[in-house]
Chimera marker file (.cmm) of the C-alpha trace (Angstrom):
<marker_set name="trace">
<marker id="1" x="-12.326" y="-79.295" z="-114.894" r="1" g="1" b="0" radius="0.5"/>
<marker id="2" x="-14.189" y="-82.419" z="-113.692" r="1" g="1" b="0" radius="0.5"/>
<marker id="3" x="-13.601" y="-84.178" z="-110.283" r="1" g="1" b="0" radius="0.5"/>
<marker id="4" x="-14.407" y="-87.717" z="-110.696" r="1" g="1" b="0" radius="0.5"/>
<marker id="5" x="-15.975" y="-88.168" z="-107.266" r="1" g="1" b="0" radius="0.5"/>
<marker id="6" x="-17.381" y="-91.830" z="-106.440" r="1" g="1" b="0" radius="0.5"/>
<marker id="7" x="-20.614" y="-91.965" z="-104.163" r="1" g="1" b="0" radius="0.5"/>
<marker id="8" x="-18.132" y="-94.247" z="-101.881" r="1" g="1" b="0" radius="0.5"/>
<marker id="9" x="-15.993" y="-91.277" z="-101.846" r="1" g="1" b="0" radius="0.5"/>
<marker id="10" x="-18.580" y="-89.122" z="-99.861" r="1" g="1" b="0" radius="0.5"/>
<marker id="11" x="-20.326" y="-91.973" z="-97.512" r="1" g="1" b="0" radius="0.5"/>
<marker id="12" x="-19.827" y="-90.875" z="-94.236" r="1" g="1" b="0" radius="0.5"/>
<marker id="13" x="-20.262" y="-93.361" z="-91.546" r="1" g="1" b="0" radius="0.5"/>
<marker id="14" x="-21.173" y="-93.366" z="-87.769" r="1" g="1" b="0" radius="0.5"/>
<marker id="15" x="-19.104" y="-93.913" z="-85.282" r="1" g="1" b="0" radius="0.5"/>
<marker id="16" x="-21.026" y="-97.124" z="-84.609" r="1" g="1" b="0" radius="0.5"/>
<marker id="17" x="-20.799" y="-98.825" z="-87.742" r="1" g="1" b="0" radius="0.5"/>
<marker id="18" x="-16.855" y="-97.976" z="-87.627" r="1" g="1" b="0" radius="0.5"/>
<marker id="19" x="-15.939" y="-99.316" z="-84.070" r="1" g="1" b="0" radius="0.5"/>
<marker id="20" x="-18.319" y="-102.145" z="-83.822" r="1" g="1" b="0" radius="0.5"/>
<marker id="21" x="-18.686" y="-103.367" z="-87.733" r="1" g="1" b="0" radius="0.5"/>
<marker id="22" x="-15.238" y="-101.910" z="-89.152" r="1" g="1" b="0" radius="0.5"/>
<marker id="23" x="-13.266" y="-102.467" z="-86.748" r="1" g="1" b="0" radius="0.5"/>
<marker id="24" x="-14.365" y="-104.563" z="-84.098" r="1" g="1" b="0" radius="0.5"/>
<marker id="25" x="-13.322" y="-103.045" z="-81.107" r="1" g="1" b="0" radius="0.5"/>
<marker id="26" x="-14.577" y="-101.100" z="-77.949" r="1" g="1" b="0" radius="0.5"/>
<marker id="27" x="-16.251" y="-97.578" z="-78.376" r="1" g="1" b="0" radius="0.5"/>
<marker id="28" x="-13.696" y="-96.146" z="-75.919" r="1" g="1" b="0" radius="0.5"/>
<marker id="29" x="-10.629" y="-98.027" z="-77.721" r="1" g="1" b="0" radius="0.5"/>
<marker id="30" x="-11.998" y="-96.320" z="-80.846" r="1" g="1" b="0" radius="0.5"/>
<marker id="31" x="-12.545" y="-92.406" z="-79.144" r="1" g="1" b="0" radius="0.5"/>
<marker id="32" x="-8.939" y="-93.055" z="-77.696" r="1" g="1" b="0" radius="0.5"/>
<marker id="33" x="-7.723" y="-93.860" z="-80.845" r="1" g="1" b="0" radius="0.5"/>
<marker id="34" x="-9.087" y="-90.760" z="-82.671" r="1" g="1" b="0" radius="0.5"/>
<marker id="35" x="-7.926" y="-88.338" z="-79.752" r="1" g="1" b="0" radius="0.5"/>
<marker id="36" x="-4.516" y="-89.598" z="-80.041" r="1" g="1" b="0" radius="0.5"/>
<marker id="37" x="-4.670" y="-89.084" z="-84.020" r="1" g="1" b="0" radius="0.5"/>
<marker id="38" x="-3.724" y="-93.026" z="-84.474" r="1" g="1" b="0" radius="0.5"/>
<marker id="39" x="-7.333" y="-92.926" z="-86.040" r="1" g="1" b="0" radius="0.5"/>
<marker id="40" x="-8.835" y="-90.193" z="-88.966" r="1" g="1" b="0" radius="0.5"/>
<marker id="41" x="-10.111" y="-87.414" z="-87.580" r="1" g="1" b="0" radius="0.5"/>
<marker id="42" x="-14.246" y="-87.138" z="-88.414" r="1" g="1" b="0" radius="0.5"/>
<marker id="43" x="-15.862" y="-84.447" z="-90.571" r="1" g="1" b="0" radius="0.5"/>
<marker id="44" x="-18.530" y="-82.313" z="-88.867" r="1" g="1" b="0" radius="0.5"/>
<marker id="45" x="-21.912" y="-83.623" z="-90.480" r="1" g="1" b="0" radius="0.5"/>
<marker id="46" x="-23.923" y="-81.165" z="-88.586" r="1" g="1" b="0" radius="0.5"/>
<marker id="47" x="-24.139" y="-79.964" z="-84.735" r="1" g="1" b="0" radius="0.5"/>
<marker id="48" x="-22.827" y="-82.769" z="-82.864" r="1" g="1" b="0" radius="0.5"/>
<marker id="49" x="-22.773" y="-84.915" z="-85.285" r="1" g="1" b="0" radius="0.5"/>
<marker id="50" x="-19.850" y="-86.491" z="-86.961" r="1" g="1" b="0" radius="0.5"/>
<marker id="51" x="-19.136" y="-89.071" z="-89.513" r="1" g="1" b="0" radius="0.5"/>
<marker id="52" x="-16.122" y="-90.459" z="-90.993" r="1" g="1" b="0" radius="0.5"/>
<marker id="53" x="-15.508" y="-90.809" z="-94.534" r="1" g="1" b="0" radius="0.5"/>
<marker id="54" x="-15.980" y="-94.800" z="-95.906" r="1" g="1" b="0" radius="0.5"/>
<marker id="55" x="-12.901" y="-94.079" z="-97.927" r="1" g="1" b="0" radius="0.5"/>
<marker id="56" x="-10.263" y="-92.848" z="-95.252" r="1" g="1" b="0" radius="0.5"/>
<marker id="57" x="-11.720" y="-95.772" z="-93.147" r="1" g="1" b="0" radius="0.5"/>
<marker id="58" x="-11.127" y="-98.543" z="-95.849" r="1" g="1" b="0" radius="0.5"/>
<marker id="59" x="-7.818" y="-96.943" z="-96.763" r="1" g="1" b="0" radius="0.5"/>
<marker id="60" x="-7.020" y="-96.973" z="-92.826" r="1" g="1" b="0" radius="0.5"/>
<marker id="61" x="-7.746" y="-100.362" z="-92.430" r="1" g="1" b="0" radius="0.5"/>
<marker id="62" x="-5.904" y="-101.818" z="-95.194" r="1" g="1" b="0" radius="0.5"/>
<marker id="63" x="-2.683" y="-99.766" z="-93.904" r="1" g="1" b="0" radius="0.5"/>
<marker id="64" x="-2.587" y="-101.713" z="-90.927" r="1" g="1" b="0" radius="0.5"/>
<marker id="65" x="-0.525" y="-104.719" z="-90.624" r="1" g="1" b="0" radius="0.5"/>
<marker id="66" x="-2.320" y="-108.554" z="-90.414" r="1" g="1" b="0" radius="0.5"/>
<marker id="67" x="-1.999" y="-110.779" z="-88.030" r="1" g="1" b="0" radius="0.5"/>
<marker id="68" x="-0.305" y="-114.318" z="-89.201" r="1" g="1" b="0" radius="0.5"/>
<link id1="1" id2="2" r="1" g="1" b="0" radius="0.2"/>
<link id1="2" id2="3" r="1" g="1" b="0" radius="0.2"/>
<link id1="3" id2="4" r="1" g="1" b="0" radius="0.2"/>
<link id1="4" id2="5" r="1" g="1" b="0" radius="0.2"/>
<link id1="5" id2="6" r="1" g="1" b="0" radius="0.2"/>
<link id1="6" id2="7" r="1" g="1" b="0" radius="0.2"/>
<link id1="7" id2="8" r="1" g="1" b="0" radius="0.2"/>
<link id1="8" id2="9" r="1" g="1" b="0" radius="0.2"/>
<link id1="9" id2="10" r="1" g="1" b="0" radius="0.2"/>
<link id1="10" id2="11" r="1" g="1" b="0" radius="0.2"/>
<link id1="11" id2="12" r="1" g="1" b="0" radius="0.2"/>
<link id1="12" id2="13" r="1" g="1" b="0" radius="0.2"/>
<link id1="13" id2="14" r="1" g="1" b="0" radius="0.2"/>
<link id1="14" id2="15" r="1" g="1" b="0" radius="0.2"/>
<link id1="15" id2="16" r="1" g="1" b="0" radius="0.2"/>
<link id1="16" id2="17" r="1" g="1" b="0" radius="0.2"/>
<link id1="17" id2="18" r="1" g="1" b="0" radius="0.2"/>
<link id1="18" id2="19" r="1" g="1" b="0" radius="0.2"/>
<link id1="19" id2="20" r="1" g="1" b="0" radius="0.2"/>
<link id1="20" id2="21" r="1" g="1" b="0" radius="0.2"/>
<link id1="21" id2="22" r="1" g="1" b="0" radius="0.2"/>
<link id1="22" id2="23" r="1" g="1" b="0" radius="0.2"/>
<link id1="23" id2="24" r="1" g="1" b="0" radius="0.2"/>
<link id1="24" id2="25" r="1" g="1" b="0" radius="0.2"/>
<link id1="25" id2="26" r="1" g="1" b="0" radius="0.2"/>
<link id1="26" id2="27" r="1" g="1" b="0" radius="0.2"/>
<link id1="27" id2="28" r="1" g="1" b="0" radius="0.2"/>
<link id1="28" id2="29" r="1" g="1" b="0" radius="0.2"/>
<link id1="29" id2="30" r="1" g="1" b="0" radius="0.2"/>
<link id1="30" id2="31" r="1" g="1" b="0" radius="0.2"/>
<link id1="31" id2="32" r="1" g="1" b="0" radius="0.2"/>
<link id1="32" id2="33" r="1" g="1" b="0" radius="0.2"/>
<link id1="33" id2="34" r="1" g="1" b="0" radius="0.2"/>
<link id1="34" id2="35" r="1" g="1" b="0" radius="0.2"/>
<link id1="35" id2="36" r="1" g="1" b="0" radius="0.2"/>
<link id1="36" id2="37" r="1" g="1" b="0" radius="0.2"/>
<link id1="37" id2="38" r="1" g="1" b="0" radius="0.2"/>
<link id1="38" id2="39" r="1" g="1" b="0" radius="0.2"/>
<link id1="39" id2="40" r="1" g="1" b="0" radius="0.2"/>
<link id1="40" id2="41" r="1" g="1" b="0" radius="0.2"/>
<link id1="41" id2="42" r="1" g="1" b="0" radius="0.2"/>
<link id1="42" id2="43" r="1" g="1" b="0" radius="0.2"/>
<link id1="43" id2="44" r="1" g="1" b="0" radius="0.2"/>
<link id1="44" id2="45" r="1" g="1" b="0" radius="0.2"/>
<link id1="45" id2="46" r="1" g="1" b="0" radius="0.2"/>
<link id1="46" id2="47" r="1" g="1" b="0" radius="0.2"/>
<link id1="47" id2="48" r="1" g="1" b="0" radius="0.2"/>
<link id1="48" id2="49" r="1" g="1" b="0" radius="0.2"/>
<link id1="49" id2="50" r="1" g="1" b="0" radius="0.2"/>
<link id1="50" id2="51" r="1" g="1" b="0" radius="0.2"/>
<link id1="51" id2="52" r="1" g="1" b="0" radius="0.2"/>
<link id1="52" id2="53" r="1" g="1" b="0" radius="0.2"/>
<link id1="53" id2="54" r="1" g="1" b="0" radius="0.2"/>
<link id1="54" id2="55" r="1" g="1" b="0" radius="0.2"/>
<link id1="55" id2="56" r="1" g="1" b="0" radius="0.2"/>
<link id1="56" id2="57" r="1" g="1" b="0" radius="0.2"/>
<link id1="57" id2="58" r="1" g="1" b="0" radius="0.2"/>
<link id1="58" id2="59" r="1" g="1" b="0" radius="0.2"/>
<link id1="59" id2="60" r="1" g="1" b="0" radius="0.2"/>
<link id1="60" id2="61" r="1" g="1" b="0" radius="0.2"/>
<link id1="61" id2="62" r="1" g="1" b="0" radius="0.2"/>
<link id1="62" id2="63" r="1" g="1" b="0" radius="0.2"/>
<link id1="63" id2="64" r="1" g="1" b="0" radius="0.2"/>
<link id1="64" id2="65" r="1" g="1" b="0" radius="0.2"/>
<link id1="65" id2="66" r="1" g="1" b="0" radius="0.2"/>
<link id1="66" id2="67" r="1" g="1" b="0" radius="0.2"/>
<link id1="67" id2="68" r="1" g="1" b="0" radius="0.2"/>
</marker_set>
């Protein structure tokens, strides 16, 4: 059985890249969203380092209502 996994699926984003470039919100607002479960949980990269799957971040952004 072969899995179709693209490089984008595996790409991990750092917190700073997510909250400054993708969401454009403050660090504290971002971590509050993670803490409350409003934003996807990170994955452990190594001891003391976490990241977010780019595909999950993009899917979350697309699922949000758009401003009119």
